[in-house]
LUMSE-819164 format. One record per atom (N, C-alpha, C): residue in three letters; x, y, z. Coordinates in steps of 0.1 Angstrom, whole numbers, plus 5000, padded with zeros to 4 digits. Atoms other than C-alpha are relative to their C-alpha. Layout:
ALAXYZ
...
//
This chain:
UNK499749924991
UNK481049255009
UNK499549985017
UNK500350004990
UNK480649255048
UNK499350125007
UNK500249864992
UNK479349525074
UNK500750065006
UNK499149984991
UNK482149595090
UNK501450124993
UNK499349975006
UNK484849815082
UNK501350055011
UNK498749994994
UNK488749825097
UNK500550134997
UNK498949895006
UNK490850125100
UNK501350005009
UNK499150024991
UNK494550115108
UNK500950125000
UNK499649854999
UNK495950435120
UNK501749975007
UNK498549984996
UNK499950435119
UNK500550115005
UNK499349874994
UNK500350745134
UNK499950045015
UNK500149984982
UNK500650905170
UNK498649965006
UNK501250044993
UNK497750785191
UNK499750165004
UNK500849844998
UNK495151095193
UNK500550114992
UNK499549885006
UNK497151235166
UNK499250044985
UNK501250015009
UNK495651345131
UNK500149954993
UNK500350105007
UNK496051065114
UNK498949885005
UNK501350104988
UNK493850885142
UNK498750124998
UNK501649955002
UNK491251175144
UNK499549984984
UNK500550045011
UNK490751175104
UNK499549844998
UNK500150135000
UNK490850815107
UNK498450005007
UNK501650004989
UNK487850835137
UNK499050064987
UNK500549905005
UNK486251115113
UNK499149914987
UNK500050095009
UNK486450855082
UNK498849875008
UNK501050144993
UNK484750575101
UNK498550075005
UNK502049925000
UNK481650805117
UNK499050004988
UNK500249955013
UNK481450905079
UNK498949824993
UNK500950135003
UNK480650485071
UNK498749955012
UNK501250094986
UNK478650425108
UNK499050074994
UNK501649964996
UNK475850675095
UNK499549894986
UNK500650075003
UNK475250385071
UNK499949875002
UNK500550104989
UNK474950135096
UNK501249905002
UNK498950074999
UNK478350005096
UNK500849975012
UNK499349974983
UNK480349855129
UNK501350014989
UNK498949985003
UNK484049975125
UNK501049985017
UNK498850044990
UNK487149895144
UNK501150055000
UNK498949935000
UNK490450075149
UNK501349905005
UNK499250084997
UNK493749895151
UNK501350175003
UNK498949884998
UNK496650155162
UNK501549904998
UNK498550065007
UNK500250005149
UNK500950025013
UNK498749934988
UNK502150255177
UNK499549955012
UNK499950054985
UNK500850085205
UNK500049855002
UNK499850165002
UNK501649705192
UNK501550005000
UNK498750065001
UNK504949525188
UNK500250014984
UNK500150015012
UNK505849615153
UNK501750014994
UNK498650045002
UNK509249445140
UNK500050034986
UNK499750005012
UNK510749545107
UNK500149894990
UNK499450135005
UNK511449245081
UNK501449994995
UNK498349985000
UNK515149125084
UNK500349944988
UNK499850085013
UNK515148995044
UNK500949885000
UNK499550145001
UNK515748645053
UNK499849924992
UNK500750085010
UNK513748545025
UNK499549835004
UNK500250134994
UNK512248255045
UNK498749984994
UNK501550025007
UNK508748295029
UNK500449994986
UNK499750045010
UNK509948324996
UNK500449844997
UNK499250115003
UNK512148035000
UNK499349875000
UNK501250105004
UNK508947825011
UNK498950004993
UNK501350015007
UNK506547944986
UNK501049944987
UNK499050065010
UNK509947854958
UNK499649875001
UNK500350205000
UNK509547474972
UNK498449965003
UNK501250025007
UNK505747494968
UNK499549985016
UNK500449984987
UNK505347525009
UNK499450085002
UNK501349844991
UNK502947745029
UNK501350115004
UNK499149894999
UNK504748105031
UNK500050055013
UNK500649914982
UNK505148215068
UNK501550064998
UNK498349934997
UNK507748465080
UNK500549965011
UNK499050074986
UNK510648395102
UNK499550075014
UNK500249944987
UNK509548665129
UNK498450005000
UNK501350024989
UNK506948545155
UNK499950055013
UNK499949894987
UNK507448805184
UNK499650074999
UNK500349895001
UNK505549085169
UNK498550025002
UNK501549985002
UNK501849175164
UNK499650034986
UNK500649945014
UNK502249245128
UNK499449884988
UNK501050135006
UNK500948875117
UNK498850035002
UNK501949974997
UNK497748975136
UNK499250104994
UNK500049875011
UNK497849295119
UNK499350004987
UNK500450015012
UNK497749195085
UNK498949864999
UNK501750055001
UNK495048905094
UNK498850035002
UNK501049934999
UNK493149125107
UNK499450064988
UNK500649915011
UNK492749365078
UNK500449904986
UNK500150065016
UNK493349125049
UNK499149885000
UNK501150105001
UNK491348815059
UNK499049975007
UNK501349994995
UNK488448945078
UNK499050054990
UNK501049965009
UNK485449015055
UNK499550185004
UNK500249844995
UNK485449415059
UNK500750064991
UNK499649975007
UNK486149655042
UNK501350105007
UNK498549935000
UNK489449925046
UNK500450125001
UNK499949885002
UNK490550245056
UNK501550025010
UNK498750004986
UNK494150315064
UNK500650154998
UNK499349844998
UNK495650655078
UNK501149995006
UNK499050004993
UNK499050765085
UNK500850144997
UNK499449835002
UNK501751055090
UNK501049994988
UNK498750005009
UNK504351135061
UNK501150125008
UNK498949884994
UNK507451275080
UNK501050054992
UNK498949905006
UNK509951335053
UNK499849874985
UNK500350035018
UNK508251265014
UNK499149895000
UNK500450164998
UNK507350905027
UNK499449935008
UNK500649994990
UNK504850745049
UNK501249945010
UNK499250004989
UNK506050675083
UNK500749885000
UNK499850134994
UNK507850355099
UNK499649905001
UNK501250134996
UNK505150185110
UNK499749974987
UNK500450135020
UNK503450095072
UNK501049994997
UNK498750095007
UNK506850055058
UNK500049865007
UNK500350094999
UNK507249785080
UNK498849895004
UNK501350075008
UNK503649625079
UNK500249984988
UNK500550055012
UNK503749635044
UNK501349944997
UNK498850105009
UNK507249465037
UNK499849855008
UNK500050114991
UNK506049205062
UNK498349934993
UNK501450075004
UNK502749105040
UNK500249894990
UNK499950105013
UNK504548905014
UNK499649835004
UNK500450184999
UNK503648535031
UNK498550015000
UNK501149944998
UNK499848695032
UNK499949984979
UNK500449995012
UNK500348734995
UNK500449934989
UNK499250145008
UNK501948444984
UNK499149905005
UNK500950074998
UNK499148264999
UNK498849964998
UNK501349965009
UNK495648254992
UNK499850064987
UNK500349955011
UNK495048354956
UNK498850115000
UNK500649884999
UNK491948524963
UNK499950145006
UNK500049895000
UNK493348774978
UNK500650134992
UNK499649915016
UNK494848894948
UNK499150054990
UNK500949955007
UNK491648964934
UNK499350105003
UNK500449884995
UNK490949264952
UNK498150005001
UNK501450004998
UNK487549124965
UNK499850115010
UNK500149954988
UNK487449384991
UNK500350164995
UNK499649885004
UNK487749804992
UNK500750045008
UNK499449894991
UNK489750085006
UNK500250105000
UNK499849815003
UNK490350455011
UNK501650005011
UNK498449924999
UNK493650615018
UNK500050135004
UNK499749864999
UNK494450905038
UNK501450035008
UNK498849995001
UNK497751045036
UNK500150145006
UNK499949904991
UNK498951295066
UNK500750084998
UNK499049914998
UNK501351595061
UNK500350095007
UNK499849874994
UNK502851855083
UNK500350104994
UNK499849865007
UNK504152085055
UNK499350034989
UNK500849915008
UNK503552205025
UNK499849884984
UNK500250085003
UNK502351954996
UNK500949954990
UNK498850085011
UNK506051954978
UNK500549895011
UNK499450144991
UNK506851735009
UNK499349905000
UNK500750124996
UNK504451485010
UNK499649904983
UNK500850035019
UNK504251374969
UNK500349824998
UNK499750145005
UNK505251014976
UNK498949895012
UNK500550094990
UNK502650935007
UNK499149934991
UNK500850065007
UNK499850844985
UNK500049884993
UNK499550115010
UNK501850654959
UNK500849925008
UNK499150134995
UNK504150454987
UNK498349905008
UNK501450074993
UNK500250365004
UNK499349904988
UNK500650105008
UNK499250234972
UNK500549834997
UNK499350164996
UNK502149954970
UNK499649925007
UNK500650114989
UNK500749815001
UNK498449964995
UNK501749995004
UNK496649884988
UNK499949944991
UNK500650055012
UNK497149764952
UNK500349865003
UNK499450185001
UNK498049414964
UNK498549985001
UNK500850134995
UNK494749304979
UNK498350085000
UNK501049965000
UNK492449574977
UNK499350134988
UNK500849875010
UNK489749804951
UNK500350145004
UNK499849874999
UNK490850154955
UNK499050084998
UNK501549925006
UNK487550384962
UNK500150145002
UNK500249834998
UNK488750684974
UNK501750055009
UNK498949974993
UNK492050874986
UNK500750155003
UNK500249864993
UNK492951185003
UNK501650085006
UNK498549974992
UNK496451385012
UNK499550145011
UNK500249864993
UNK496251665038
UNK501750035001
UNK498849904998
UNK499051905045
UNK499750085010
UNK500549864987
UNK499852185071
UNK499449925013
UNK501050074984
UNK498751935104
UNK501149925003
UNK499050094995
UNK502051835118
UNK499549965016
UNK500050054988
UNK501251895157
UNK498849944999
UNK501150064999
UNK498451705171
UNK499050085001
UNK501249905001
UNK495351865167
UNK499950064991
UNK499949895010
UNK496152085141
UNK499150004987
UNK501550025009
UNK493351905119
UNK499150085002
UNK500849935000
UNK491052085137
UNK500050144997
UNK500549875010
UNK491952445119
UNK499949954992
UNK500550045015
UNK491052255087
UNK498749934995
UNK501150114999
UNK487652135092
UNK499849964985
UNK500350075016
UNK487452105050
UNK500849855004
UNK499550155005
UNK489951795057
UNK499149905009
UNK501350154992
UNK487351665086
UNK498949944989
UNK500849985007
UNK484651705062
UNK500249894987
UNK499450075015
UNK486751535032
UNK500349875007
UNK499750144988
UNK487651225061
UNK498549945002
UNK501250075000
UNK484151165064
UNK499249994988
UNK500450035012
UNK483051185029
UNK500849874996
UNK499650155005
UNK485750895022
UNK499849885005
UNK500850134991
UNK484250695050
UNK498749964992
UNK501750045007
UNK480950745032
UNK499849924991
UNK499550025015
UNK482750654998
UNK500449835002
UNK499250105002
UNK484050375010
UNK498649865007
UNK501650064993
UNK480350235031
UNK499449964985
UNK501350005016
UNK478250304995
UNK501049894991
UNK499150135010
UNK481250084978
UNK499649875002
UNK499950134995
UNK480749824998
UNK498549914996
UNK501550085004
UNK476949794990
UNK499450034987
UNK500150065020
UNK477549764953
UNK500549844996
UNK499250115004
UNK478349474936
UNK501750084996
UNK499549945008
UNK481949444929
UNK500750084990
UNK499849965011
UNK482049514895
UNK499450144997
UNK500449855001
UNK480449844898
UNK500650095008
UNK498849924989
UNK482949974923
UNK500650104993
UNK498849895010
UNK484650314908
UNK500750085010
UNK499349894997
UNK487150514918
UNK499450165003
UNK500649865003
UNK485450864932
UNK500850185007
UNK499349894993
UNK488251054947
UNK500350104988
UNK499649955010
UNK489651334931
UNK501149974990
UNK498749995009
UNK492151324901
UNK501350045000
UNK498849895002
UNK495551444903
UNK500750064992
UNK499449995014
UNK495751604872
UNK500349864990
UNK499950095008
UNK496951344843
UNK500949905015
UNK499350094989
UNK497651014868
UNK499749854998
UNK500350135004
UNK497650654868
UNK498549955001
UNK501050064999
UNK494450484860
UNK499649915010
UNK500650134992
UNK494450204882
UNK501050055018
UNK500149964983
UNK496050374915
UNK499850195004
UNK499949855002
UNK495550744906
UNK500750125007
UNK499249964993
UNK498550864915
UNK500550064992
UNK499749955010
UNK500551104897
UNK501550044998
UNK498650024999
UNK504051014903
UNK500649904989
UNK500350085012
UNK505550884869
UNK501549944996
UNK499150065006
UNK508850714857
UNK499950014985
UNK499249985013
UNK510750814825
UNK500949904995
UNK498750094999
UNK512850534817
UNK500550024984
UNK499149965005
UNK514150684786
UNK499550144991
UNK500449845006
UNK514150994762
UNK498249954989
UNK501450025010
UNK510750844743
UNK499150085007
UNK501549964992
UNK507351004752
UNK498849915001
UNK500850164993
UNK506350704775
UNK500050035013
UNK499450024987
UNK505950694812
UNK499649885007
UNK500750134991
UNK505250414837
UNK499850055011
UNK500149944983
UNK503650444871
UNK500849915008
UNK499450084993
UNK505950324894
UNK499449895007
UNK500850074993
UNK503550164914
UNK498949904989
UNK500750095008
UNK501249974889
UNK500849954986
UNK499150065008
UNK503649914864
UNK498650054984
UNK500949955014
UNK500650074837
UNK500950064991
UNK499449915008
UNK502150254806
UNK499550094992
UNK500349935007
UNK501550534790
UNK500850134991
UNK499449885010
UNK502350774758
UNK499550135000
UNK500149864992
UNK502851144767
UNK499950094984
UNK499749935008
UNK501851394744
UNK499050165005
UNK500549904997
UNK500751754747
UNK499050084987
UNK501349985012
UNK497251874734
UNK499550135005
UNK500349914994
UNK496452204737
UNK500350085011
UNK498849944988
UNK498952314759
UNK499849935011
UNK500150104991
UNK498152034780
UNK500549875000
UNK499350125000
UNK500251734792
UNK498549924999
UNK500850115005
UNK498051444780
UNK500649854997
UNK499650195000
UNK498651034789
UNK499049904992
UNK501150075006
UNK497050814767
UNK500549865000
UNK499550154993
UNK497450464786
UNK499949904992
UNK500150115008
UNK497950154772
UNK499049875008
UNK500550094995
UNK495149914779
UNK500049895004
UNK499850134992
UNK496349604783
UNK501050005015
UNK498950004990
UNK499049704808
UNK498850095013
UNK501049964992
UNK495649894826
UNK499549885006
UNK500850104999
UNK493849574825
UNK501049885010
UNK499150144994
UNK496849344840
UNK501150065009
UNK498549964995
UNK498949574864
UNK500949935005
UNK498450084993
UNK502249464886
UNK499449965008
UNK500450054991
UNK499549384915
UNK498649864993
UNK501350095004
UNK496949164894
UNK500449864998
UNK499750135002
UNK496848824895
UNK501249974991
UNK499050065016
UNK498548764859
UNK501650055004
UNK499349924999
UNK501049064869
UNK501149935017
UNK499850094988
UNK502048884906
UNK500849844996
UNK499650175005
UNK502148534893
UNK501249994991
UNK498650025004
UNK504748634868
UNK501250055006
UNK498950024995
UNK506848764892
UNK500349865011
UNK499950134996
UNK506548474912
UNK500849904996
UNK498850065007
UNK508048294885
UNK501350024997
UNK498549985002
UNK510748474884
UNK500950005013
UNK499750054984
UNK511248474923
UNK500449844997
UNK499250125000
UNK511648094916
UNK501049994991
UNK499350065010
UNK513648054889
UNK501350085006
UNK498749934992
UNK516448334909
UNK500449905010
UNK499550084988
UNK516148084939
UNK500549884995
UNK499350135006
UNK516947784915
UNK501250024996
UNK498549984998
UNK519947974904
UNK500849995008
UNK499949994986
UNK520748024936
UNK500749875002
UNK499450134996
UNK521147664949
UNK500749924986
UNK499650085008
UNK522347574918
UNK501550015000
UNK498749954998
UNK525447774921
UNK500550045018
UNK500150014988
UNK525247764957
UNK501449985004
UNK498750014993
UNK529047634965
UNK501250104995
UNK498949905004
UNK530647914945
UNK499750165009
UNK501249874995
UNK527948194961
UNK500949955019
UNK499750034986
UNK528948044996
UNK501750025001
UNK498549915001
UNK532848094988
UNK500550115002
UNK500149845003
UNK532348444982
UNK499750085018
UNK500749984985
UNK530348495017
UNK500950005011
UNK499450024994
UNK532748355032
UNK501350075003
UNK499049905000
UNK535448585021
UNK499350135005
UNK500649824998
UNK533448925023
UNK499650005017
UNK499950034985
UNK532548785063
UNK500850055009
UNK498849964994
UNK536048875071
UNK500650114998
UNK500049845004
UNK536149205059
UNK499450065004
UNK501249904994
UNK535149505075
UNK500550085011
UNK500149944986
UNK535849735105
UNK498649995003
UNK500950004997
UNK532749675122
UNK499750115012
UNK499949904989
UNK531749985142
UNK498649945007
UNK500650044992
UNK529549935175
UNK499450165011
UNK499749884985
UNK528550215203
UNK500549975011
//
């Protein structure tokens, strides 16, 4: 890995997310790393239109590209995904989950993920900083949703959830968060100085947590004593041992989680088959689309 770390701030300019990101980058600079910051809020960021251009091109064996070409998201993704650098992501949680800037960038990453296979090999490392303005009960999906983005292409080294920091500068009332962010930056830098196979997650575990993304929000698919990580789709059996909740993780799903090369390849094959099915029945679909186009009282301001 190189000697550069790129930070992506999805929060307010000079807000708490950016302050903590800068603190983390200062920690990395202690080890001689060059650092750069991308501010999403001062760039043009458009949401995915769901046009499926990228998946259709991929299904046809062509280079996947996004149909949106008049904003800065492709440049952002090019910088953070294709540069030989570590990555630190910082964002606010406005209402249980990350804000729209991060989600818009995240949903536009598919053309890159469908491209060079080496991105899915996770040859680079990352850290995540999630910042909430209220109590922990209002920020449970921050780190989880960020991992849906990060787990595609980076090996997670450290992550932190910050609470009670809503107003700009409120983080200065919590020096423990500033020190924790600096430690996160140090951890990312130190990980980049090791062979990738020696890099381990060094953040705090949130009780029973997924061994891949280290989040503790689980899906319970049935009445069986079994849970899934909704991010990584790792599977584990649940038991109570000594009065404590314990998850015995299935090692096969831990080794090949959702965003592993194998997991993504399986999903891409499904997409290809669905696209094929769609075009084989296109005339039937087209007829129904025309019918529904004519229906509805569409409101406008």
